[in-house]
C-alpha positions as CSV (number, residue, x, y, z in Angstrom):
1,M,97.4,131.3,79.8
2,T,94.0,129.8,79.5
3,L,92.3,128.7,82.5
4,G,93.0,125.1,81.2
5,E,96.5,125.7,81.4
6,S,96.0,127.5,84.8
7,D,94.6,124.6,86.3
8,A,97.0,122.2,85.1
9,V,99.9,124.2,86.5
10,V,98.0,124.5,89.8
11,M,97.2,121.0,90.3
12,F,101.0,119.9,89.6
13,L,102.0,122.6,92.3
14,A,99.5,121.3,94.5
15,L,100.5,117.4,94.3
16,F,104.3,118.7,93.8
17,A,103.9,120.2,97.8
18,L,101.6,117.6,99.2
19,Y,104.2,114.9,98.1
20,S,107.5,117.4,98.9
21,P,110.2,115.4,97.2
22,M,112.8,116.1,100.1
23,S,111.0,114.1,102.7
24,A,110.1,111.6,100.0
25,V,113.8,110.8,98.9
26,A,114.3,110.7,103.0
27,S,111.6,108.3,103.2
28,Y,112.3,106.0,100.3
29,I,116.1,105.7,101.3
30,P,115.8,103.0,104.0
31,L,113.4,101.2,101.9
32,V,115.8,100.7,98.6
33,Q,118.9,99.7,101.0
34,P,118.5,96.0,100.7
35,F,118.6,95.9,96.6
36,D,121.2,96.5,94.0
37,V,121.8,99.3,91.5
38,K,119.4,97.4,88.5
39,Q,116.3,96.7,91.3
40,R,116.7,100.4,92.5
41,Q,116.3,101.5,88.6
42,R,113.5,99.2,88.1
43,L,111.9,100.6,91.2
44,A,112.4,104.0,90.3
45,I,110.7,102.8,86.7
46,R,107.6,101.2,88.2
47,L,107.0,103.5,90.7
48,F,106.8,106.0,88.3
49,L,104.3,103.7,86.0
50,N,102.2,103.1,89.1
51,V,101.7,106.6,89.9
52,A,101.1,107.8,86.1
53,V,98.5,105.0,85.8
54,I,96.7,105.5,89.0
55,A,96.6,109.6,89.1
56,V,95.5,109.2,85.2
57,A,92.7,106.6,86.2
58,F,91.5,108.6,89.4
59,L,91.4,111.5,86.9
60,W,89.5,110.4,84.1
61,L,87.2,108.0,86.2
62,G,87.0,110.2,89.4
63,E,84.4,109.5,92.0
64,P,82.7,107.4,89.7
65,L,85.3,104.9,90.5
66,L,85.3,105.1,94.0
67,H,81.4,104.9,93.9
68,L,81.7,101.8,92.2
69,L,84.0,100.3,94.6
70,G,82.3,101.5,97.7
71,I,85.5,103.6,98.7
72,S,86.0,106.4,100.2
73,T,88.8,109.3,100.1
74,P,88.7,109.0,104.0
75,A,88.4,105.0,104.1
76,L,91.7,105.3,101.8
77,A,93.7,107.9,104.5
78,A,92.8,105.6,106.8
79,A,93.9,102.3,105.2
80,G,96.8,104.2,104.0
81,G,98.0,105.5,107.8
82,T,97.8,101.6,109.3
83,A,99.5,100.1,106.4
84,L,102.1,103.2,107.0
85,I,102.3,102.5,110.4
86,L,103.2,98.5,110.4
87,A,106.2,99.8,107.8
88,S,107.4,102.5,109.9
89,V,107.4,101.3,113.8
90,P,109.7,98.8,113.0
91,M,112.2,101.3,111.3
92,M,111.9,103.8,114.0
93,I,112.5,101.2,116.6
94,G,115.8,100.4,115.2
95,R,114.1,96.7,113.5
96,G,114.1,97.7,110.2
97,R,114.5,95.9,106.9
98,R,117.9,95.0,107.7
99,S,117.3,91.4,108.8
100,E,119.0,88.5,107.3
101,D,116.1,87.4,105.8
102,T,115.2,90.6,104.2
103,Q,118.6,90.4,102.6
104,E,118.5,87.2,101.3
105,V,115.0,87.7,99.7
106,A,116.7,91.1,98.6
107,K,118.9,88.6,96.3
108,G,116.4,87.8,94.0
109,P,116.2,89.5,90.6
110,N,112.4,90.4,91.6
111,A,113.2,91.3,94.8
112,W,112.1,94.8,94.5
113,Q,108.3,93.8,93.4
114,S,107.7,92.9,97.2
115,I,107.6,96.9,98.3
116,V,107.0,98.7,94.9
117,F,103.1,98.8,95.6
118,M,102.8,99.3,99.3
119,P,104.2,100.8,100.9
120,V,106.2,102.6,98.1
121,T,103.3,103.5,96.0
122,F,100.8,103.7,98.3
123,P,100.6,105.1,100.7
124,L,104.2,106.8,100.8
125,T,103.7,108.2,97.3
126,I,99.5,108.2,96.6
127,G,97.3,108.4,99.5
128,G,94.0,109.6,99.9
129,A,94.6,113.5,100.1
130,T,96.4,112.9,97.0
131,V,93.3,110.9,95.2
132,G,90.9,114.0,96.6
133,L,92.9,116.6,95.1
134,I,93.0,115.0,92.0
135,I,89.3,114.3,91.8
136,G,88.6,117.7,93.3
137,F,90.4,119.7,89.9
138,R,88.7,117.2,87.5
139,A,85.5,117.9,88.9
140,E,86.4,121.5,87.9
141,S,87.8,120.8,84.6
142,Q,85.6,121.9,81.5
143,G,86.1,120.4,78.4
144,L,88.4,117.9,76.6
145,L,91.6,120.2,76.5
146,A,91.3,121.1,80.3
147,L,91.0,117.2,81.0
148,T,94.3,116.5,78.5
149,L,96.2,119.6,80.2
150,L,95.4,118.1,83.8
151,T,96.5,114.8,82.5
152,V,99.8,116.3,81.5
153,A,100.2,117.5,84.9
154,A,99.7,114.0,86.3
155,L,102.3,112.5,84.5
156,L,104.6,115.4,85.3
157,Y,103.5,114.8,89.0
158,A,104.5,111.0,88.3
159,A,107.8,111.9,87.0
160,V,108.7,113.6,89.9
161,T,108.2,110.4,91.7
162,G,110.3,108.2,90.0
163,I,112.9,111.3,89.8
164,S,113.2,110.9,93.4
165,M,113.0,107.3,94.0
166,Y,116.1,107.2,91.6
167,V,117.8,109.8,93.6
168,A,117.2,108.0,96.9
169,G,118.9,104.9,95.2
170,R,121.7,107.4,94.3
171,I,122.3,108.9,97.8
172,E,121.8,105.5,99.6
173,P,125.0,103.8,99.2
174,R,127.1,107.2,100.2
175,L,125.8,106.9,103.6
176,S,128.2,104.9,106.3
177,E,126.6,102.4,108.3
178,R,126.0,104.5,111.0
179,G,124.7,107.0,108.6
180,R,122.1,104.5,107.4
181,E,121.0,103.7,111.0
182,L,120.9,107.3,111.9
183,F,118.4,107.9,108.4
184,D,116.8,105.0,109.3
185,R,115.5,106.1,112.9
186,L,115.0,109.5,111.4
187,A,112.9,108.3,108.4
188,G,110.7,106.0,110.9
189,I,109.7,109.1,112.8
190,L,109.3,110.9,110.3
191,L,106.8,108.2,108.4
192,T,105.3,107.3,111.8
193,A,104.1,110.8,112.0
194,I,102.3,110.8,108.1
195,A,100.9,107.6,109.3
196,F,99.6,108.5,112.3
197,S,98.0,112.2,110.7
198,L,96.6,110.0,107.7
199,L,94.9,107.3,110.1
200,A,93.6,110.5,112.5
201,S,92.4,112.4,109.2
202,G,90.8,109.3,107.6
203,L,89.3,108.4,111.0
204,T,87.7,111.8,111.7
205,R,86.1,112.0,108.3
206,L,84.7,108.7,108.2
207,I,83.2,109.6,111.8
208,T,82.0,112.8,110.5
209,D,80.2,111.5,107.4
210,V,78.5,108.5,109.4
211,L,77.0,111.6,111.8
212,H,76.3,113.8,108.6
213,S,74.4,111.0,107.2
């Protein structure tokens, strides 16, 4: 195995571990509940496309893009944590997406688009830590072949996220109403913990950067 191939494998494994498909499926299940089968399939496909585009863009453009936009990875983490708190706390206290208004909105053929970017793509699937990891591997790569292999690894990671969303859509109908409610609460607790971790990490690094500057 060449150095470029080794870096690509390591990056995929790192992204896979950071993403944690089992935890991701658990967090997706309450979100897909209001949608029908076709919308869930479209949601899985769009998640794959979103993750693929974002991951490859950061891989090829890297830090220059963030500098151009004036955004740092700690800022992304803090913003993602804040957005996730707003989505997860209602789930944790039993006031999730199963309101009558949500059910009415979910009847539209494109209702799934209301959640596909936020919170599903960002920050549940891609956050500041993911972006930082991708940029870090890009900085260490040498040559076009190495960058191409990293791109393949990024696309495989995107496929994992799309499959995880598809699996969540297949599992959700098999849950009883009581099971769905329990899953909502557990997922809400899990997501809230992740959200506060992202927010704390992002704010800590932002403060540290300010003090160092």
